[in-house]
Each structure stands twice: as C-alpha cells, then as structure tokens.
N, C-alpha and C positions, 0 to 999 in steps of 0.2 A: 558344568551347569552354567548356563547364561543367566546373568543377573542384571535386571533393568530397574534402576532407581527412578521413581516418579517424584521429581522435586518441584512441587507447585503447591498452592494453597489447597486446603481441604475440600473446598467446593469443586475445584478442578478434578481432584481425585474421584469424587463422587460421580462426576459427569463422564470421566474418561476410563475408569477401571473396566467396566464391562465391554465397551467398544475395543479397548486395547487387548483384552483377553480373547475376545472373539477374533480379532485380526491375527493375533499370534497363532491361534489354533488353525486359522485358515491357511497359513503359510507353513504349517508343520512345526511350529515352535511352542506348542502348548506346554512343553516341559520347562520352558524358561520361567525363572522367578521374577515376578513383577511385584514390586513392593515400594512402600514409602519410607522404609527404614532398612538400612543394610550396612554391614561393615564396609567402609570405603575400599578396602583392599580387595573386595570380592566383586565390585561393580564393573560391568562391561560397558553399559550404556546409561546415560542420564537423559531422561525426558525432562526438559528444563523450562521453567518459567522464570524470567528475570526477577520477579518480585517474590520468589520463593524464600529468600533469606540465605540461600546457599551461594557463597561467593568464593570460598577457597577450595579449589579443585586439586590442590597438591596431594592430599591423602589418597586420591583415587588412582592408584598406581597401575591398575589393570584396565583403565578406561580406554575404550576404542573410539568413542564419538559422543558428542553432546548434540541432542536432537531438540531444537528449539520448539517450544509450544506456541510461540507467537510468530507472526509474519516479520515483525521488526527485530533486528538483531543489534541495534545500536547500543543497547544496555548490556550486551554480552561480549561483543567482539573485542572490546578493549580490556577485558579481564586478563591480567598478566599471568594468572595461574592456568589459563586455558591453553593446553599444549596439544590438543587432539583436534581432529576435524570437527567443525561446527556446521550443522545443516539447518538451513532456515525452514520454516513451515511454508510449504507450497501446497495448498489445499485446493482441489478442484472447486469445491463449494465457495471458497474465498474468492477465487478468480471469477467464477460465474456471478457472484454477488456484486463484485466491483464493476464488472462489465455492465451489468444491469443498471447500477446506480449512475455510472458515468454516462451511459447511453441515454438514460431517462432525462438527466439534467441537461445534457447537450441538446437534446430534442426540445426540451422545455424552452430553453433560451433561443434556439434556432427558430422555433415556430412562434415565439412571442406569446406563449400560453398565459403568462401572468396578466397580460393586458386584458384578456377576455375573462379569465377566472376571477380576477380581482376588480374588474371594471364594469360590473353590471349596473349601469346607470341609466338605462332606458334610451340611450342614443345609438342609433344604427350607423356604424361606420364601415362602409363598403370600400372595396378597392385596395385593401391593405394585405393581400395574401403574402405570406413570407416567401423568400427565395427558395429555390430547390437546394437540396444538400450539395449538389455538384457546384453550386455557386457560393458555398460557405466554406471558409478555411478554418480548420481546427488543428491545434498543436498539442501533442501529448509530451510533456517533459518527464522523461524517465521511461526507458524501454526494457525494463526487467520483465518478469513473468506477467505481472498485472498490467503494466503500461503497454506491453506488446499486444496483449489480448484486447485491451480497450482500443488501441489504435487500429488493430485489425478489424474490429467490429465497425468502427466509424468509417473506415475505408470501404467496407462492404456495403455500408449504407450510402455510399457515393459522396461522402464529404471529401473535400480537398484536405487530405490528412497529412500532417507533418509530425515527425517524432524527433526527439532530441535525447542524446545520451552522451556521457563523457567520452566513450570510445565508440568506434564504428559499429553499427548494428544494421541488420536488414530485416524488414517486415514487409511481406507482400502487400502491395497497394499503397504503401506509406513512403513519403519522401523523407528519408532519414538524414538527420544532421548530427554532427558531433563536435565536441571541443568548444572553445570560447566563441569563435566565429560562427559556428553552427547554432549556438544558442541565440545569438543576435538574429540570425536568419529565421529561425523558427518563431521567435517572438514577433518579428515584423509581419509574419504571415498569420498570426493567431487572432482571428476574430473571437475565438473561444479557446482559452488556454486551460489545459488539464494538468494538474501537478501530481505526479506519481513517483517522485524521487524518494530515495531513502533519506533518513536524517543523519547526516554526517557533517563534520566541520566544513567540508567543501561545498555542501549544498545549502547550508544555513543562509537565509536571506537571498535565495536565488532570485526571488522577486523583491526588488528594492526600488528606490527612486529612479535609478539609472535604467534598470531593465524594464520597469513598468512603462517608462517613457517610450520604449521601442514598440509597444503594442499598438495596433490600429486604434484610433480614438473611439472610445465607447466599448472596448472589448469586454468580454465576460471572462471571469476567472472561476474555475472549479478547483477546490483543494480537498480531495479525499486522501491525500498522501500523508504529510506530516505538518504540524503547525509551524515549526521553525523555518519552513521553506519560504515563508512570507514575512517581510518586515512590516509589522502591523501599522505603524505610524505612516509609513510610505503608502500603504494601500489606502488608508483613510484619506490621505491627501489626494491620491489619484481618483478616488471616488468623488471627493468634493469638487475637483476640477473638471470632472467629466471624462478624464482620460480612461478611466475604467467605468463601465456602465453598470456592472453588477458583479458581486462576488458571492458564490455559493460555497460555504466553508463547512467541512465536516470534521476537521482536525485543528487543534489549537495548541499554543505553547503551554497553557494551563488548562487542565481538564479535571472536573467539569469547568466550562467557561464561567468565570465569575459573573454573578447576576448584574453587576454594575458595568460590565464591559460594553463599550459603545457599539459593538457588533449587534447586540440583542435588539436595539431599537433603531438601527440604521435602516432607512427605507430602501437602500440598494444592496443590502446584505441579507442573505438567507443563511441561517445557522441550522445545521443538522447535527445531532449529538453523537458523533463518531459511530454512525450506523451504516456507512457506505458499504461495508462488507464485514462479515464475521466468519470465524473458523467454525465449521460444522464438525462435531465430535466424531461422527462415524467415518467421514472421509479423511479427517485429520489423523485419526488412529491408523487408518490403512497406510497413509503417507509415512508415518513414523515407523510402523512395523516393516514396511518395505525396506527402509534403510537398515533396520536391524537384520532383516533377512539377508540383505546384501553384505553387511559386515560379517555375518557368520559364514557366508558362502565365499568370502574373499573377493567379492565384486566391488567396483567403485561405488561410493556413496553418491546419492543424488542431491542436488540443490545445495552444494557446499558454498560457504561464504568465502569470498576473496578477502583474506585477512589483511592484505596490504591496502586494499581500497576501503575496507570497513563495511562491505556489504556484498 
C-alpha cells in the first residue's frame, strides 16, 4: 500500500485533499492512502510545505521522495535530514500567471502607460509614441522554468530579449548569457530587467550598487522573484540618482512589507503584494501526483532540485 503524508497547514489540506484524491484516481492510484497523520515508517511520499513544522525526516525510513508544495525550495534544500529526491512545484498555472504578470508590467513600462493613466491634467501632449518592442532591450535574470517562459514570451513579442543564468542555457529567440561576465553583459543591455532567480546564498544581492551601475541610465526593474535578490539601500540610492527610473516589486525581504518601509511612499516604486503568480490547486495536484505515479512505476521524477546548487 502506497502511503502519502500531506505535511502542511490545515487550510492547505482543506484546499488540496479533493484535488489530490481526484488526481490519484485519474492515474490509477485511488488505492493509495492520503493522510495528514501516519506512522513515519510507512510513508512513501511527503507532500511538503516548509512551514508545516515537520523538519526531522530521519524517522521516514521508507521515504521515496519529498514533493514540495511551494515553488521555492530554499527553506527545504538545506535540511540535513533530507536524504531522498526533492521535487519542486512546477505548476502550469503558476507559470502562466508569472508570464502574464511579467508581460503586463514590461508592456506597462515599455509603453509608458503611467504617464497617461496618472497624468490626466487636461494638457494634450502629442508626438510621444513609444518605441516598438524591437527597439527595446529586456533582460530576464534567471532561466529556470519561470524565467525561460517569461523570456520566451517577451521574445515572441519582438523585444530584444536577453537572459542570464549561472550555467549555459538556450531559449529560442533569447540571447542567453551565463557566468559573471554574462551577468554584466545582460545588465548592460537591460532597459528593463526582470528578476526571476532563486533565493540562494549566491544570488542574494544580485542587484547591488556595483551591478545597478551597469544598467542603462533610467532602467526599470521588475522583481517577482525573491526579495533578497536586491540590496534595498542600493536600489533606493539608484532611484534617487536617476540610475534606475522605476522599480516594480512583488517580493520583499520581510513580508508583509512593513507599513513604514520607504517603498510604500516612493514615487518611483510600485509595490504589489506577492501576487505575481500563485499555485492553482487543481493543476498543482496533478503535478504532485504525476511524480507519485512515476515513483511507483520506477520512472525518473520530474523537476528535481539540484542539491549541490540549492535549486
């Protein structure tokens, strides 16, 4: 008998129980035991949320895989008791939502929409049509599932699209860079920079005083990735000097963003409350169950985390 432990807060169980049972039935695993409580020695898979309170995996001697319920794995990958494969959540709905958020905000800044939406002052200002996408350079930092999907969409819209990752990647229509030199090249080309890197020790403060200075003057920054990717004080300085023209930020070091944080009232900052994308329970359940099906069939798991890199 296959036993699946759902280790997450009660509200998640309420949302996921029915979609998971339906997905298990669809792949022929209706007989599997899906539960929030089980003898650790009987558990084959853990559907895991990092805030569940479960940290010691040592008693789970029969465990085959941990299936993360969140897209981010930075709170899981360093667990020294994790000795089995860890699969990240890659949900089609999550990817689609991120592509829509990034594309919408890139177009907002590319077209200068704020100038007209916020500037209804009775003055007709003609002759200020924006450039075409083919004349605008955008860089996506991070070419994982989400970053590659966003970069690909921007390329299809005809933006001059650059992408950067630590190791070499290839995305159709995208000029891909990698490594330290590649990061500098990507930033120098980024009239609009989109951050979709994971949160790891090596990515913290990817945008700092030195790297922000590489951007074309007046560049726009979008951060739907992780808050620690940006050194906040350096960004505020870059906004004050005009090196950065605007920052649209969806993720922050502390969430909810404290009400006295300078981002809230800064005229060149847009704050969105970590809504760039969200996991949809139905499609996420199918993603989780597909890995369980693979495990039971002896097939390779999908979306495994590289434990050496931390993502």
